[in-house]
Structures are given as structure tokens and as C-alpha cells.
C-alpha positions as CSV (number, residue, x, y, z in Angstrom):
1,M,177.0,148.1,348.0
2,Q,174.9,151.1,346.5
3,G,177.9,152.3,344.9
4,I,178.6,149.0,342.9
5,F,174.9,148.8,341.7
6,A,175.2,152.8,340.7
7,R,178.1,151.9,338.5
8,V,176.3,149.1,336.4
9,G,174.1,151.1,334.0
10,H,172.9,148.2,332.3
11,L,170.9,146.8,335.2
12,G,168.7,150.1,335.2
13,D,167.8,149.6,331.6
14,S,164.2,148.8,331.3
15,M,164.3,146.8,328.1
16,N,167.3,144.8,329.5
17,K,165.1,143.7,332.6
18,L,162.2,143.1,330.4
19,L,164.5,141.0,328.2
20,Q,165.7,139.1,331.2
21,L,162.3,138.4,332.5
22,S,161.3,137.0,329.3
23,L,164.5,135.0,328.8
24,A,163.9,133.5,332.4
25,A,160.3,132.4,331.5
26,G,161.5,131.0,328.3
27,V,164.5,129.1,329.9
28,I,162.1,127.7,332.8
29,G,159.7,126.6,330.1
30,C,162.5,124.9,328.0
31,C,163.6,123.2,330.9
32,G,160.4,121.8,331.8
33,V,160.0,120.8,328.0
34,L,163.3,119.2,327.8
35,S,162.7,117.7,331.4
36,G,159.3,116.1,330.3
37,A,161.0,114.7,327.1
38,A,164.0,113.2,328.9
39,Q,161.7,111.3,331.3
40,E,160.3,109.6,328.8
41,N,163.2,107.8,327.8
42,R,164.5,107.1,331.1
43,P,163.8,104.1,333.3
44,A,161.6,105.1,336.8
45,V,163.5,106.9,339.3
46,Q,163.1,105.3,343.1
47,G,161.5,108.1,345.2
48,P,160.9,112.1,344.5
49,P,164.0,113.9,343.4
50,P,165.4,116.1,345.9
51,Q,163.9,119.5,345.8
52,G,164.1,122.6,348.1
53,R,162.7,126.0,348.3
54,F,165.5,127.3,346.1
55,V,166.1,125.7,342.7
56,I,168.6,126.7,340.1
57,F,167.1,126.5,336.5
58,F,169.4,126.5,333.5
59,S,169.3,125.1,329.6
60,P,172.2,123.2,328.1
61,L,171.2,124.7,325.0
62,A,171.2,128.3,326.1
63,R,174.6,130.4,327.2
64,A,175.6,130.0,330.6
65,D,172.5,132.1,332.0
66,A,171.2,130.5,335.3
67,Y,168.2,131.7,337.4
68,L,167.7,131.2,341.0
69,V,163.7,130.6,341.7
70,D,162.2,130.8,345.2
71,T,159.7,127.9,344.7
72,E,157.3,129.3,347.3
73,S,157.0,133.0,346.5
74,G,158.0,132.9,342.8
75,R,160.9,135.4,343.1
76,V,163.5,135.1,340.4
77,W,167.2,136.0,340.4
78,S,169.9,136.2,337.7
79,Q,173.7,135.9,338.2
80,V,175.6,139.1,337.3
81,T,179.2,139.3,337.3
82,F,180.7,142.9,338.3
83,T,183.8,143.4,336.1
84,D,184.7,146.5,337.4
85,V,185.1,145.2,341.2
86,E,188.2,143.5,342.1
87,G,187.7,139.5,341.8
88,D,184.9,140.0,339.2
89,P,182.4,138.7,341.7
90,K,179.2,137.1,340.8
91,V,176.3,138.4,342.6
92,W,172.4,137.4,342.4
93,V,170.1,140.3,341.4
94,P,166.4,140.0,341.7
95,Q,164.7,140.2,338.7
96,T,161.4,142.6,338.4
97,R,158.1,140.6,338.4
98,V,155.0,141.7,336.9
99,D,151.7,139.8,337.6
100,S,149.1,142.0,336.3
101,E,148.2,144.4,333.9
102,A,147.8,147.1,336.5
103,E,151.4,146.1,337.7
104,L,152.7,146.4,334.3
105,L,150.9,149.8,333.9
106,A,152.7,151.0,337.0
107,W,156.0,149.6,336.1
108,E,155.8,151.3,332.5
109,L,154.9,154.7,334.1
110,K,158.2,154.6,336.3
111,Q,160.3,153.8,333.1
112,T,162.2,156.6,331.0
113,L,162.6,156.0,327.4
114,K,166.0,156.2,325.6
115,A,166.7,159.0,323.4
116,A,166.0,158.1,319.6
117,K,169.0,157.4,317.7
118,K,169.8,159.7,314.8
């Protein structure tokens, strides 16, 4: 399994991770706004909607990105397709979570900047 992750260079890209985390937050926020707007036009539903610990969020307005969210811990995973593996398997990959300025600073210190383009 380690070999598969080593071959996917874009997963190690700090900007890509930050972009995915930002996108996940935006998608989750959009889903909440869209859900609230849609509920205003719908009749009342009998009983609470089914919910579980793990929920998949996606927006019909965005491309096919989906995020798996653990509603107890707040952990988020995005789905990645390994195109260099037979069968092009899809795998849920955990996303980096930064909850404070101290965690952000620690994360930044671990990152390596890309070489400047000429």
C-alpha cells in the first residue's frame, strides 16, 4: 500500500492539500445553504432524516467531488482514483485538518516550497 501512495505525487503537494481542504469547507458550506433554501420550499417531512456517524457531502453544482465526513470527530476524506493501478480503484484519502494557528504554523514548518518557475 505504501508504494501506491508514493506513486501519487500530487497527494504530497501542500498547495493541493490546502486547496482540497478549502474546497471541502466550501462544498460543505454550499450544501448547508442549498439545503436550507430547498427546505423552505418543501412540505414538512415526517420525523428526522436518517443520519449516521459518517455522511457523504457533495454539491450538484460542483464537479463530481464528494467528501466523507465523520460527524463525531470532524475528520474529512476525499475520494482519489488511482489511474496507475489496474482497475482504477477509488480510495477515500484522509484530508489534513488544521484547527488553530499553532497547528497551522506546525504544518507550514513541515512543508517544502516548490522551486520558482523561470
